[in-house]
Each structure stands twice: as structure tokens, then as C-alpha cells.
C-alpha positions, 0 to 999 in steps of 0.5 A, a space after each residue: 500500500 502506498 503512503 504517498 500522493 502522486 506529488 510525492 507528499 506523505 499521507 501522514 501529513 494530510 489532516 484528520 477531518 472532524 465534524 459535528 452538528 455544531 460546537 459539541 464535537 470540540 469536546 472530542 477534538 480536545 481529546 484527539 489533540 491531546 492524544 495526537 499532538 503532531 496531527 493536523 485537524 480540520 474541524 467542521 461545525 454544521 451550525 447552520 443546520 444544527 441541532 441534528 438531534 432534533 432532525 430526522 434520520 434522512 436529513 442527518 444522513 444527507 448533511 453528514 454525507 455533504 460534510 464528509 464529501 467536502 472534507 474529503 474533496 477539499 481538504 484531502 483528509 486521511 481519516 474522518 471522526 464523526 464527533 456527533 452521536 446523532 450523526 453516528 447513529 443515523 449515518 455512519 454505516 452509509 458513510 463507511 459504505 460510501 468511503 470504504 478506504 477512509 479510516 472512520 471513527 464514530 461516537 456512541 453513548 458509553 454504555 459499556 464503560 458505564 457498566 464496568 464502572 457502576 457499583 450500584 448497577 443503575 446508570 443514567 443516560 442523557 442523549 438526543 432523541 434521534 440517538 436514543 430512538 436509533 436502531 444502533 442505540 437500541 442494539 447497544 442497549 439490548 446487548 447489555 440486558 441484565 448487566 445494569 439498569 439504564 434510565 434513558 432520557 431524551 433531552 430535547 432542546 439541550 444541545 441547542 441551548 448549549 449552542 446558544 450559550 443560553 444559561 437559563 434554558 440550560 439550567 431549566 432543562 438540566 433540572 427537568 431531565 435529571 429529575 426525570 432520570 431518577 435519584 442520584 447517589 451511591 445507595 443500592 437503588 440510586 444512579 451512580 453513573 451518568 453517561 453523557 450521550 451527546 458531545 455537547 454535554 461535557 461542556 455543562 458538567 458544572 450545571 449537571 453536578 448541581 443535580 447529581 452531586 460530586 460522587 456520581 461518575 460522568 462518562 463521555 466518549 472523547 478519550 476512547 474515540 481518540 484512542 481508536 483514531 490513533 489505532 486506525 492511523 497506526 494500522 494504515 501507516 499514516 500516523 504523524 509522529 513529528 512536527 507541530 499540530 495544526 487546526 483549521 476551523 470551518 463551519 456553516 453558521 454565522 461567521 465568528 460563532 465557531 471561533 468564539 466557541 473554540 476560544 471558550 471550550 477548546 483546550 490549548 495545546 503545548 
């Protein structure tokens, strides 16, 4: 397998494409940049069509395909990270079928790690409606039957409120959805683990903690996604092992909105 382009440049120098319906994927990008400090990244926030979590599967699949093609054709990416639970659920199989040679990583709610960590066997899951109603999520949930009890809450409007940085709305929705999940704590009948099933939710952990308490474990998918991306690049022989990391931010929303979100939520690298 050739690792160079026809012009002689190395595939290792090509960027990794990362996309989300908006700014939530920045939480995954943080983990990717930490695990892969030499890599170049192109991040696309489809904020002009967000939030995906309140759209139908067909719409999400169409947008995912459009964004993926743009990253492949315009930026010559060597791998694609679908940093959105909703897009993964609705479109990852279609994307892989359409681009079989491209290493691709999706995200899904971290139910399996939650089962391994929970001591009470009672786990809350917050995610978008499209995610929790998807066949992919149902299959994951069913595969863990008998291993834990899951309290699954479809959080309509929460990702959108985070996109808008609407503090009052975020506070009200967190109170509503965590109350619906049940009682949190370390007691035998309490929820001791919370799965953050949308990449937007890691940005509101302080607000979530107000309702769960400090003892409850929070689990998101950033680190596992970064580890899997690294494994795929190593297998393909395209892991970049030297040079400074680079980042390009792109989006379909209002100019400046992504830059403002990145300044607020994106972790600086050395």
C-alpha cells in the first residue's frame, strides 16, 4: 500500500477531518489533540443546520454525507471522526459504505464503560432523541440486558441551548431531565453513573453536578474515540509522529460563532 500522493507528499501529513452538528464535537477534538499532538485537524461545525438531534434520520444522513464529501474533496483528509452521536447513529454505516478506504471513527453513548464502572448497577443516560430512538442505540442497549439498569432520557432542546450559550434554558432543562432520570447517589437503588450521550454535554458538567452531586461518575466518549483514531492511523501507516499540530476551523453558521466557541471550550495545546 502506498503512503504517498502522486506529488510525492506523505499521507501522514494530510489532516484528520472532524465534524459535528455544531460546537459539541470540540469536546472530542480536545481529546484527539491531546492524544495526537503532531496531527493536523480540520474541524467542521454544521451550525447552520444544527441541532441534528432534533432532525430526522434522512436529513442527518444527507448533511453528514455533504460534510464528509467536502472534507474529503477539499481538504484531502486521511481519516474522518464523526464527533456527533446523532450523526453516528443515523449515518455512519452509509458513510463507511460510501468511503470504504477512509479510516472512520464514530461516537456512541458509553454504555459499556458505564457498566464496568457502576457499583450500584443503575446508570443514567442523557442523549438526543434521534440517538436514543436509533436502531444502533437500541442494539447497544439490548446487548447489555441484565448487566445494569439504564434510565434513558431524551433531552430535547439541550444541545441547542448549549449552542446558544443560553444559561437559563440550560439550567431549566438540566433540572427537568435529571429529575426525570431518577435519584442520584451511591445507595443500592440510586444512579451512580451518568453517561453523557451527546458531545455537547461535557461542556455543562458544572450545571449537571448541581443535580447529581460530586460522587456520581460522568462518562463521555472523547478519550476512547481518540484512542481508536490513533489505532486506525497506526494500522494504515499514516500516523504523524513529528512536527507541530495544526487546526483549521470551518463551519456553516454565522461567521465568528465557531471561533468564539473554540476560544471558550477548546483546550490549548503545548
